[in-house]
N, C-alpha and C positions, 0 to 999 in steps of 0.2 A: 295570683292564687289560682290554681288548677281546679276547675269544677269537675272535670272528668274523673279525677281520682277520688273526689269525695262521693260523687254519684256511685262509682263502682263500689266503694266500700259499703255504702247504703244498700245497694242491690245485693251484694254479697251477704250482708248481715240479715236482710230480709229473706233470702233464700235459705240460709241456715236455720233461721227460726221456723220457716215453712216445713222444712224437713223434720225438724224436732217435734213440732206440733202435729204433723202428719203421722210420725212413728207413735207418738203418744196416743193419738186418736185411733190408730190401727190396734194397738194393744188393748185399749179400753173397749173398743167394738168387739174384738175377738173374745175378751173376757166376758162381755155382756151376752153375746149370742151363744157361747158355749157353757155358761154358768148355770146355776140351779134356778135362777130367776127366769130366764127365757128357755134355755136348753135345746134350741133347735138344731145346733150343730155339735156332733160328737166327734172328738179328736182321738179318742182311745177306743179300743175294742173291748168288750166284755171279757173278763178272765174266764178261761175254761174251767168249769167246775168239776173237780174230781171228787168222787165220793169215797171217803175213807170207810172201811169196813163194807164196801159195796162190792163184794165178790165172795168167792168160796173156793175151797180146795179140799182135796182128799188127803188126809194125813194118816199115815200108819207107821208101825214099828218105832214109837217113842222109847228112847233109852235115856234114862236119868242116871246120874252118878250115884253111887252107893254111900259116898261120905263127902263131906266138906270140912273145911278147917279154918281156923283163926290161928294166925301165926304172929309171933312178936317180930318187930322190926329188927333190922340188922344192926350190928354195932351197938347194942344197948340203948337204942333210941327211945325206948318206952312206948313206941307206937305198936298198935296191933292191926292186922290186915285180915279181912274176910276173903277167903278164896273159894269159889264155887266152880267145879269143873264144867265143861260144856255138856249140854244135852243134845242129842241127835235124834233126827226123825227123817221119815220119808215123805215127800211132798209130790202130789201129782194132781192133774186135772185142775190147774189153777185158772180161775177167771176172775176178772176185776182186780181189786186190791185187798185181799184179806190181810189180817195181822196175826202174827204169832207172838205170844207173850211168855216170857220165861220169869218166874217168880220164886224168891227164896225168902224165907222168914225164920227168925228165932223168936218165938212168942215170949219166952222168959226174960228176954232182953229188950223187947219191944222193938226188935229190929226187922225191917222188911225192905227188900229191894227188888226191882223188876226192870225188865228191859222189853221193848217192843221192836219187832222186826217186820217190815213191810215185805210181802211175798208177791213175786210176779211169776208168770209162766217160765221165765228164764231160770227160776230157782227149783224146777222140778228135778227130783232126785234126792240124794241124801243132803239133808240141810242141818247145819250146827247152830245151836242157840247159845250165846254166851253172856256172862255177866262180868264186867270188869272188876278187877281187885278194888276193894273199898276199904278206907281206913276207918277204924272204929276207936272210939275213946278208950283208953286204958282203964279208966274208972268203971266202965260197964262190964269188963271181963272179971268175974269173981270166982268161976268155977273151971274145972279141968275139961268139962264137956257140957254140951247143950244139946236139946232136942231141936231139930230143925225141920222144915218142910219145903220140898221143891214141888212146883206145879208148872205145867205148860198148858196155855189156853189158846183156842183159835177163835178170833173175833171176825165174824163174817156176817154180812147182810144184817147188820144191827143186832146180832145175837152173840152170845158168848158160850163156847163149849169147853169144858175141861177135858183135855186129852189125856193127861197123866198127872198123878200125884204120888209122891213118896216121902215117907218119913226118913230122916237121915240123922245120924249122930254127928254132931259138929265137935270135932277135937280141937283143943286148944294146945298148941305146941310152941316150943321155943323157950 
């Protein structure tokens, strides 16, 4: 019987165990020193905090559409869609990250929809606010027209200013 082969396998097995135990020990030690219990080592950097609404802008010449519509779906699908044309305005002197909000509502239907746009200094000039086409349940459409309201707001420095508001007639077509 060859003792050198047996000793070699014992040495190899002990070396493999030592490596496994060493890796496990390293993982546990790293978890301990960087975890909430000890917390002496930080492996991550603190996220940069950006303040939403933490800025301002000069806004002028807001143009709201004069009408909106609810149209029936194509090919007799029975669906209805709300379509609101874009609002436009001019933006200047943008600092930080102010927000522009475009809102549309039909009070008689209990329908309201809005969108928020983050504005930066790169957006200076003419800026368009849009609302995507939205499906509405056919059972909610009972008249040929409704009274609606369009509004544009500027949210800056933790405050909100209404820039424009317009009452519109919402025509049901199709």
